[in-house]
N, C-alpha and C positions, 0 to 999 in steps of 0.2 A: 479494535473497537468497535464493537455491532453497531450497525445502523438501526436506528428507532423507529416504529412504526405507531403512526399517529391515530386514535380511534376518530371513526368520522362521529359528530357531534349528535345526531337525531336520526329515528330509525327515516324521516320523511328525507331527511337527508340521504343518507345509508338508501334508499329505495330510488331516488332521483338519479345520485350518481350512478347507480348499478346500469337502469337504463342508458344512460349518457356513455357510461364505458362501453355499454352492448353497442350503442352507433358507430364508435372508434375501434370495435376490434378489429375491423380489417384491416385500420391505416394501424396498428400495432404501434404509436406510439403517444408518448408526454405521459396518458396517464392507466393505471392497471390496479385492480381492486385482487388481494389476497385476502382468504380466513386464515386466523388468528386465533387459538383460545375461544372459539365458535363466534369472535366476532366481526365483521368483515373492518377492513382497515384502506385508506387509500393513498398510494405511493404516486409519488411526480415523479419524472426525470427533467431536467432543467436544461435545457438550450442553450451554450452560451455563444455568442455574436463575434467574431474576430475581434472584434474589440476587448470583450471580457476575455480571449481564449490571452491575447496577448497582456493583459495584467496577472492572470496567473501563470504565465510563462514568469514575470518576474517574479513572483511569488514562490512560483518552484526553483528558481535559478538558486534565489538565496537561501534555501535548504541546499540545493545542491552544493553552493560555497561552502557554508559550513561545515557540511561531511568531509570538503576538502582540507581543511584546515585542522580539523579534529583527527585525520588522514593521519598526520604529520605526530600526531600525540599519543597516539594506542599502541603501547609499546610497557612489557612489563614493568612493575611497581607503580604505574599510574593508577590516581581511581578512575569509577566512573563520575562519581562526583566533583571530581576537577574538572573533566568534558564537560561536566553539565553547567558549570560557571562558564565556560571559554564560549558556550555554543549562545549560551540567553547574551553574552555581553558584544556578541559578531551579530545575531541577530537585530538586536536593539540598536547598533550602530548604521546599520542600513535600512533605518526607519521602518522597522514592524515590529509583530509581537513574536514572542514565543509561543506556538499556536496550540501545544497541548498544553501548556503551563495555566492550569486551571480545568483545563474544559474536562468536563465531566466530575469534577475536583479533583483531578491529575496532580499530584505536587512536585512535579519539575518539568524544566520544556525539552529533555531528551529521553525515550522510553530505551534503557540500555539490558538488553538480555542475552546473558554471556550460556557459552554452552549448552548447557538440556535447557535453559529456558527460552522457550519461543519468541514471545513477545510481550513487549506492559512492564518490562523490569524499572524497579525506581531504581537510580543513581545511591549509590552508595560509598563509603569512604576507605570500602575492601579496593588493596590494588591490585591488576590485572597479576596473572601470571604467563607464566612461558609456555605458550603450546594451547591459551584457550583461544577463543573465536566469540567475537560479539557481534550480534546488533544491536544497531545504532538506527532510531526511529526517530526523525525530527519535522517539526511541524512549522508552519512562519505563516503569519497574517498580514499582507499588506495590501491597502487600496482594498478593504472590502471581499478581499478575495485569497483564498487558505494556497500551500504546498506542504505536501507532504512525499515525504520522500524517505527510503533506508537501503544500507547496505551492510551488509555483514564482513567485520574484518577478521586477519588473522593477527591476533597477536608472538611477535616472535615465533619459534618456531613448531610449526602443527604438523600433526600427524597426515599421513599421505591421505588413508580413508575419509577423513575431515576436508582435505583439502578439495579432493573429489565430490562432497556433498554441494560445497560453495559452489565448484564450476559448474554441475547438473542445476543447482537451484537457481543460478542467475542465466544458465541456456534457456531453462526453463520460463522465465519470465520475457524474453523476447520470443520464444517460440508464440507465447499467448500473446504479445504485442501486435505479434505478425497477423494473426486474426481479427481484430477489431479495425472492421471496413465494412461501410456503410453494407448493408444486407447480412450480414453474418449474425450471427447471436451472441448473447451469454453464453450460452453452451460450449460454443466453439472454441471460445479464450480458456474457462476452465478445462476442456478437454484434451487441449494441447498440453498445457500447465500439467494435468495428471497423469498424462500415457508418456511426456517424457521425463519423468521422474519415477514413476512405477515401475518404467522399463530398466531401470538400476536397483529397484529393490527397494525404495524407499518411500515413506510414508507420508500423505498429504490431508495435513491439519484441516476437519469438516468445519466445527466450531468457528473459525475466523476467519473472515473473506476479502475481499480487498473489495472498493467503492466509488461509490461517483464523487468527484470533487468540484466546490465552487465556493459562492457563499457561506458555506456550510463546511466541515469540514467532513462529513460525511451525509450524502446523498445516493438516493437511487440512481443507478440501482445498483445491487450488490454483485459481485464479481468474487462468484467462487471459485479456487482454484480446482474443480473439479467439475466435473459435469458431461451429459451428453453432447455427439454436434448437432443441432438445427435446433437446440430448445433451447428456451428463455428468451428474456426481450432483445429487441431485433434493434442493431444499431443504426443511428441515423445522423448526417450531418452536425458537428457543435457538440457532440457528446464531450464529456473529461470525462476522464475516469481512475483512479489511482489499482495499479495491478501490481499484487501482493503474494507470492508466494511465499508459502510458509512451510518448510518443508521436514522432516525429519529421517535419520539416520536409519532408523527401526520402526517401531507402530507410529501409527497417526492419532492412535490416545494420548490425550490430556490431563493434564491434572493443574489445579490453581493452590498458587498458595494461600496463607491464613492474610495479608495485607489486602486480598482483593482484587489485586490489580494482576500480578503476576501472572503469566501461562510457561508452565514447563511442560516438558515430554512426561508420559505416563511411566518409561521405562529409563530414563534417564540419559539416554543418548543424544548427540548432539543434534539439535536443529537448527538449521538456515535461514535467513529471510532477506529479501533483496525487492525494491519497491521504485517505478520511476510513475512519477503521472502523466496521462498520454491523452492528448486529442485528435478527435477525428476532424481533418481539415483534407476536401476537396476529394472527400470517399477513404484516404488513408490515416493511418496512424502515423501522429506527429509528438515526438517528444519534447514536454515542458522541463523535466529534468534531466540533468547527465549525470553520469561519474565522471566525465573530464574530470575533473580539479579530485578527486580522488586518485585518479591513476597518474595526475601531474605528481602528484604531493607523494608517490610510492613507485614513482618511475617507471608505470607499466603503458605498452603499447598496445594499444586495441582498438578497431576497426568495427566492432559490434556494434556500435551508435549510428552508421554512417544512412542504413536505410532508412532510417525513421528521423532522421536529425534536420532543426529548421537552420535554413543554408547560413546564419548570422553568428550560429551557434563556433 
C-alpha cells in the first residue's frame, strides 16, 4: 500500500513552509517538500522515543507470532480464508486489533498473495495446491502503534527455481537492513536490495515500496527496493521503517486485478515478498519483528537475524 501525500492548505502556508524547509535543508531531518502533480506536498518523518520503540516491538512480535501459528497450517488443501480467520482470532486474543482489516477499506486481516500475485491478495475459499508459494502479509495495532510483517511460504513441494527466488529475496531483505544506519540514506537500502536481486536476473517491483511505521501504518519515508547510493533522505536515530523487498522471477512490470487490490506480475511468473520492522537504535539497525516463530514451526535453524536482534528475544 503506497504512502499518501497530503497537500499544504494554502499558498501562504506553502510559501512559509518552503522558507522553513530551506533553513532545515542542511540538517536533513524531519521535514522535506516534494512536487507532485504541480502542487507541493509536505512530508514528515516521525522519530520515535526508546519507549515508543518498545511498544512497537510488542506490536511487531504479535505479528511475528501470528505468522508462526500460520506456518503450521500452510499446506495443500487449506484455504487462505481459513488462515485469515486464525490470524484475526489470535491477534484479538493478544489484546490487539488486526492492522489491515478496514484499512483503506481492505476487507480482511491478511493480505495473501499466491504465486504470481505480488501483494494485497484477498483471502478466499480456494484451497492451496502442492507447489504453490504464498506471501502472507499481516499487521497488528496495539498501544497505538502498528506492526507490519510478511513472509513467503512454500506449500508442499516447490520447484527448485522458485525456492531460489525465495532465498535470494530474503537475502536481499537483510542486505537492505544492513544499510539502515545513522548517516546512510534511503537510496543505500534500495541499492543493496536491487543489486542483490538483479544480479540473479530477477525483477524489482517499482510501484510498491516499503515505508515508515508508527502510529500510522504508512509513514514517511517511502523505502523503495531500488535506488542509488548516497541518494534520498538521511537516516537518523529513532527512525522505524518497514523494509519489504517485492521481487519477481521475471519482469519487474505489474498488473492489477479488477478487485482493486491484488497486484500480480505482468508475465505470470512467481513473485516473493519478505518484510521486517526495523528501528535505528544506537546508530544501527535493530529488528522489532522476527522470523523466529516461523522457523520454530517449520523446524528451520537459522542465525540470519543475530546481527540485528534485540538480546531479549
